[in-house]
C-alpha positions in Angstrom: -17.4 -11.2 -15.3 -16.2 -13.1 -12.2 -13.6 -13.2 -9.5 -11.3 -15.4 -11.6 -11.2 -12.8 -14.3 -10.5 -10.0 -11.7 -7.7 -12.1 -10.2 -6.1 -12.4 -13.7 -6.4 -8.7 -14.3 -4.9 -7.8 -10.9 -2.0 -10.3 -11.4 -1.3 -8.8 -14.8 -1.3 -5.2 -13.9 0.4 -5.6 -10.5 3.1 -7.9 -11.9 6.5 -6.9 -10.6 5.0 -4.4 -8.1 6.2 -4.7 -4.5 4.6 -4.2 -1.1 7.8 -3.7 0.9 9.8 -6.9 0.1 6.7 -8.9 -0.8 5.0 -9.3 -4.2 2.1 -6.8 -4.2 -0.5 -9.1 -5.7 0.4 -12.2 -3.6 0.7 -10.3 -0.4 -1.4 -7.1 -0.4 -4.2 -7.8 -2.9 -4.9 -11.4 -1.7 -4.7 -10.3 2.0 -7.3 -7.6 1.4 -9.5 -10.1 -0.5 -9.2 -12.5 2.5 -10.2 -9.8 4.9 -13.2 -8.9 2.8 -14.3 -12.5 2.4 -14.1 -13.1 6.2 -15.6 -9.8 7.4 -18.5 -9.5 4.9 -19.2 -13.2 4.1 -22.9 -12.6 4.8 -23.2 -9.4 2.8 -25.7 -9.6 0.0 -23.1 -8.3 -2.5 -20.2 -10.5 -1.4 -19.3 -11.4 -4.9 -19.0 -7.8 -6.0 -17.1 -7.0 -2.8 -14.6 -9.7 -3.6 -14.0 -8.3 -7.1 -13.6 -4.8 -5.8 -11.1 -6.0 -3.2 -9.0 -7.6 -5.9 -9.2 -4.6 -8.1 -9.1 -1.9 -5.4 -5.7 -0.4 -6.5 -5.7 -1.3 -10.1 -7.0 2.0 -11.6 -5.1 4.2 -9.2 -1.8 2.4 -9.9 -2.5 1.6 -13.6 -4.9 4.1 -15.3 -4.3 2.3 -18.6 -6.5 -0.6 -17.3 -9.8 1.4 -17.7 -10.9 -0.5 -20.8 -10.4 -3.8 -19.1 -12.8 -2.9 -16.3 -15.7 -2.3 -18.7 -16.6 -6.0 -18.6 -17.7 -5.8 -14.9 -21.1 -4.6 -13.8 -21.9 -1.0 -13.1 -21.7 -1.4 -9.3 -18.2 -2.8 -9.5 -17.1 -0.1 -12.0 -18.5 2.6 -9.8 -16.9 1.2 -6.7 -13.5 1.0 -8.4 -13.8 4.5 -9.6 -14.8 5.7 -6.0 -11.9 3.9 -4.4 -9.3 5.2 -6.8 -7.6 8.3 -5.3 -7.0 11.0 -7.9 -3.6 12.3 -6.8 -3.1 16.0 -7.4 -6.8 16.4 -8.2 -8.4 16.0 -4.8 -7.6 16.2 -1.1 -7.7 13.2 1.1 -10.8 14.6 2.8 -12.6 14.9 -0.6 -11.4 11.4 -1.4 -12.8 9.9 1.9 -16.1 11.7 1.4 -16.4 10.2 -2.1 -15.5 6.7 -0.8 -18.2 7.0 1.9 -20.8 7.6 -0.8 -20.2 4.1 -2.3 -20.9 1.2 0.0 -18.8 -1.4 -1.9 -15.8 1.0 -2.0 -16.2 2.0 1.6 -16.2 -1.5 2.9 -13.2 -2.5 0.8 -11.3 0.6 1.7 -11.8 -0.1 5.4 -10.3 -3.6 5.0 -7.5 -2.1 2.9 -6.7 0.4 5.7 -6.8 -2.3 8.4 -4.5 -4.5 6.3 -2.0 -1.6 6.0 -2.4 -0.9 9.7 -1.6 -4.5 10.5 1.5 -4.4 8.4 2.7 -1.2 10.1 2.2 -2.7 13.5 4.1 -5.9 12.3 7.0 -3.7 11.2 6.9 -1.6 14.4 5.8 1.5 12.5 3.5 2.5 15.3 3.0 6.1 14.4 2.3 5.3 10.7 -0.2 2.6 11.9 -2.3 5.4 13.4 -2.8 7.0 10.0 -4.5 3.8 8.8 -6.6 3.5 12.0 -7.8 7.0 11.3 -8.8 6.1 7.8 -10.9 3.2 9.0 -12.5 5.4 11.6 -13.3 8.2 9.1 -15.0 5.7 6.8 -17.1 4.2 9.6 -18.4 7.5 10.9 -21.6 9.0 9.5 -21.9 6.3 6.9 
């Protein structure tokens, strides 16, 4: 499967979801995709990274999508599983350690955190922006 299919799935599952006042898909998902495309354009698995960027929140927000993800290759499926926080089942520390074990998930999560940080700064939520800075730093150390 390809990026076009991933975009369709993300648009379907995130329909109606908001990121602040903005449409979640149009604003957050596409911004994370843009960051991944720019920062990792030379990466040997850039196509997989693009798909993971588009689908990075899908399983966490919409667990019912699991069957739709089976069309993607094993690396993409594993990255989506790794990047999906299991609320109530794991601590944030356990989650970050799991993300660090999967290179595709780790790289996408860094860009997700930086996109969230940017939005906090834009909205003058300076203290909250530090939380996302910490996430990016945690995922960069001891990779």
